[in-house]
Residue, then its C-alpha position, 0 to 999 in steps of 0.5 A: m567733274t563728277s560721274q554717277s553710275p546707274a546704280e547710284t542714279t537709281t538709289s537717289v530716288f529712294m535714298a534722298n530724305d529732303s530736297a536739299n540732299a536730293t540736289t547734291p550728288k549722292c556718291v562720287s567716284y574716287v577717281d573721275i574716269n572722264s577726267y582721266f580720258v582727257f588727261n591721258l590724251i598726251p601719254a596715249s599720243c606719245v605711245i602712238l608716236v613711238l610705235a609709229f617710228l617702229q614702222r616704215r612707210q611703204a610709198l611716201c618719201r621712203g628715203c626720208l628718215d629711213g622711211r619712218p615714222g610709218v602708218l600705224s594701223p590699230i587692227d587688220f579688219i580684213q585678214g586678221r585671225s590672230r589674237r582675236f580674243s585679245y582684240a575682242a577684250a580691248y573692244g569690250l573696254t569701249a562697249g560701255l562708253c557707247i551707253t555712257m555717251i547716250l546717257r550724256e556722260l561726256p568727258v568734255k560736257p557742253t555748258p548750259t549756255t552752249p547752243s543745242y546745235l553745237t552738241t553734236f560736235y561734243y559727241v564727235l570730240t568724245v569719239i576722238i578722245y575715246g579712240t585715241n585713249f584705246y588706240p595704243v592697246f590695239a596697235v600693240l596687239t597688231m605689232d606683236t613685238i617684244f617692245s610693243y608688249i612692254i609698252g602695252t603691258l604698262y599702258v593696260w596696267s595703268y588704265s586698269i588701276i584708274f578704272f578699278l579706282s573709279l568703281w570705288k565710290l565715296c557716298r553720303e551717310d544717308v546713302d546705302d553705298d552697298m547697293i551702289i557698289i553691287g549695282d556698279m559691279v553688276y553693270n560693269a561686270p563685262t568691262i571688269l572681265c575684259c580688263g582682267y583678261l588684258v591685264f594677264s594676257f599682255p604679260i603672257r604674250l610678252i613672255i611668249s614673244i621673248r621665248d619665240r624671238n628667234k623662232d622662224k615664222s615663215i611656215e606659220w601659214t601652214h597651220h592657219f585655217q586657210a591651209k587646213y581648209v585647202r588640205r581638207l579639199f584633197d581628203p577622200i569623200p566620206e561615205e554616205k550614211p544611211p538615213p537616220g531614224m526618227k530619234q536622230k532626226i529630232i536630235g538633228t533638228i534641235k542641233s540645227r537650230m542651235y550653234n554647231r561648231v565646224s572643225g577647223y573654222r576660225y571666225s575673222t577678228r572683225m566678226i568676233c569683236t563685233t559679236v563680243v561688243t554687241i553682247i556686252v551692250i545688250y547685257m548693259l542695256f538689260s542691266l540698266y532696265m533692271l537697275l534704273i527702270y524697274p525700281y521706278l515702277d515702285y515709285a510709279y505704283l505709289s504715285i498712281a495709287a495716290i492719284l486714284e484716291t482722288d475724284t478719278t475713282d469713278l472713271v477707274q471703276l467704270l473702266i474695270e466694270a467694262i472689262m469685268e462685265n459686272e458691277i464691282d464695289v469700290p473695295q474690290v476695285f482697289e483690289i483689282l487695281d493692286t493686281y493690275l499694278a503688280t502685273i506691270k512689274v511682272s510683265f516688265v521683268v518677263a518682257a525684258a528677260v525674254a527680249f534679252i534671250l531672243v537677241i542673244y539667240n539671234i546673235l548666235r544664229s547670225l554667227a552660224c549663218y555668216r559661217y554658212d554663207q562664207l563657206k558656200l561662197y568658198r565653194g563657188a556659189h550661193p543662190n540665196l545672195p545677190p551676185m557680186k557683179d550686180l553690187g557696186h564695189s564702192g557700196l560693198m566696201t562702204g557696207f564693210i566699214r559700216f557693219a560693226g556699228y550697224q550690228v551693235a545699233y540694230c541689236a540694241w534697237s531690237f532689244i528695246i522694241t522687242q521688250f516694249l512690244l512684249f511688255l504691252v502684249i503680256f500686260v494687255v493679255s493679263c489685264v483683259l483676259i487672264i486676271p478677269l478669268t481667274l477672278g470669275y469675270g470676263r465671260w465676254f471672251l468665252n462668248v466670243l469663242l462661242n460665236a466665232w468657233p464655226a467660222v474658225l473651224v470652216a476656215m481651218v477645214l478649207m485651208i487644210g483640205q486644199m493642201l491635202l487634196s492638192r497633194f493626194a488628189f490633184l498631183q501625181e505620185k502624191g506630190g512627188v511630181l509637179a504634174a496635174n492629176n484628175r484635171r476635171w475634178l481639179f477645175i471644178f474644185t478650183y471654180y468653187m474655191f474661188f469664192y471661198n478664197v476671197f473671204l479667206g484672203l481677207f483674213s490672210a492679208l491681216k495674217r500677212i501684216l501681222f507676220s511682217v510686224l512679228f518677224g520684222t521685230l524678232f529678226m531686226s537684229r539679224m542683218d543676214i536676213a533682209s527685211l524687204s522682199r527680194f527685189f528691194e533687199r538692196k534698199d535694206p541698209g543692214f543687209s547691204s552692210y552684211l553683204g559688204l562684209l561677206y564679199v570683201e572678206h571673201c575676195h581677200n580671205h578665200p582659203i585657196l587664194v591665201t594659200f596660193c599667195n603664201i606658197l608664192i611668198d614661201d617660194h620667193n623666200r626660198k629662191y633668195h635664200k631667206g628665212r628657213y632656206a638660209s643655206k643653199a638647200i631645198r627640201d625634197e617635199d616641196t610646199i607646192d605639193v597639194k598636201i602642203k606638207c609642213q613637216h621638215g624633210k631631207y635637204r639636198d645640197f648643190k654645188d653652185q647656182k647653175s645646178w640649183r637652177s637646173f634642178k628647179r627648171a626640171q622640177m617646174r617642168w614636171q609639175l607643169v606636165l603633172t598639172l596639165m594631166r590632172a586638169p584637162i581643161l587647162q590643156y585647152n586653155r593653154e593651147q588657145a593661149i599659145i595659139a593666140e600668142a603665136e598669131s600675135e608674134r607672127r603679125r608683129e614679125i610681119a609688121e616689122k618686116s613690112e616697115l623695114n621693106l618700106q624703109n629700104g624701098r624694096q618690095h618683097g613677097f611674104n611667101d617665106m612668112k607663111y604660118q608654120p605649125t612649128t612656130i608653136a613648138n618654138h615657144h617651149t610648151i606643150l600643146n597636148v599631153g598626148d604628144l608626150d607619147n610621140v616624142d623621145s627624151h631628146k625632143m622633150n626639151v623642145y616641147i617643155 
């Protein structure tokens, strides 16, 4: 089994001297990477099994084999924010395999006699092979232990050796192997960088794990993004700055269109991995365009030139004369034709470069918009997104699962379509307009402008005039208030404009179609922008998957929710003397404080459990009073909950006593069961913070 790179496929067009040489492989890899993936299934499966025995099952047959082996997850796609770039580098190794599958370079290839409808199953098998080979890399990063990093380091080093050996080509004597090596290096540059990053990062993580093996990790959550976000909520509001000048406005507008860093914010691991894989795939597509398609243009140029030397010269001459609007001699026809053929190569390169830049820019802008949407959801509302209650939970989870694959595919299609459309536009404009004008022909365009400028001028005057009059004549306070002004003149102007706007609407409809195609093509890679209107945006699969990612991460990664849960877990560990609270001690600066103080404070020792519990009870009661004083709405909600609980308790007591009376055959009245306000006080709580002023210290225990 042999594998060929894009570079050697390109070189084969120009380096083959005869048909016999053209049918034999120009170059073969020193090590076939596809064969390695097949034979590496056994070591990869063994590594997965060993790592699985280090995990315990959570629910199923926990008593069997001490709960081992457990389910080994490759990556935390929801809450993971650690080791993001290592995960991204591991995903970067798999990015090139997607294009390899498209080029039909499969580890297990179908035979010529295989039915075409069975080819799909070969692709399914290929995905399983690739996924199993790279599963240990992700599992090692997720486990984050010394033993896992030892295995991961050996596994990554072995793969890196095979990968770099696969880049070493053995070529025939008639093939320029330098071109193939350069092409391979350019095409596989992202994969080489990702592989090199993992080769050095795994040993470094192993050393760090050995160094920090005795380090208490129970307070690491205080340094996470969520805790810092909650801490900033209690910072004072910054003073409003005066409105900036014109220079600052221009600089601010330019910065708003670029990527701006938000201090303390951390993208999720899933978003970083998806972005890295997308950029790598787009780069590889651009490299394929330059290494595969661009060299074929020279071959196509020679073929077209040979064809035009036949009897089709008259037809080509008529076509060029129609474009130039003038009679042209045959020698001039070939000169113009050479210019057109050279324009094809220039148009192709320019279109590919512009498409590559546009897609990369859209990827970075989608990152900024994702961060903006997520921070808006953290604050409680986002008017530009459909509310979560109107979306099905299963649909949101499905969109969350699909997001990464859809993002890569949408960006790839966006690059291909944008490059093709730009190539057509640049080539047609160059052939029909620019080249004829530079050669002194093509007066038809000037004639069109001469005949059309009055209509264009009138249309521009009418459109701009309606906007200016609407602001300065027909609205009060120069458009500052939506209140009609000069109504009689407004009605007269609207009456006459009806007839003009009918004709303007004909061109406006074409403009609407043109803009829909233009922006739909340019922003096809932006899944955060719905390609359909507001009422049909949920029919857009890309936008639906983006909503799924956004809402699933919002429900599981909200900073206040995560911080609150970490506080509860930390308090639970402290209560049972785990982690940093191994002794019977408690800090004066409690982590429940709104500032989430993480520095080590003083410790207070207790003689026994009773004194420790008394202190905790008093502390929790004081925190309850403080919380109710700072949040008046909680006083009302708590009061209503207490009244409802008291009413429920009273009804339960009445039902139990009635049942007891029926069993004893006695009839009793219920005068002694009348509702007493003191019943509420028996629940050991506070109805109103203002009641604290009317009770003494002895009665405080009754209320609290």
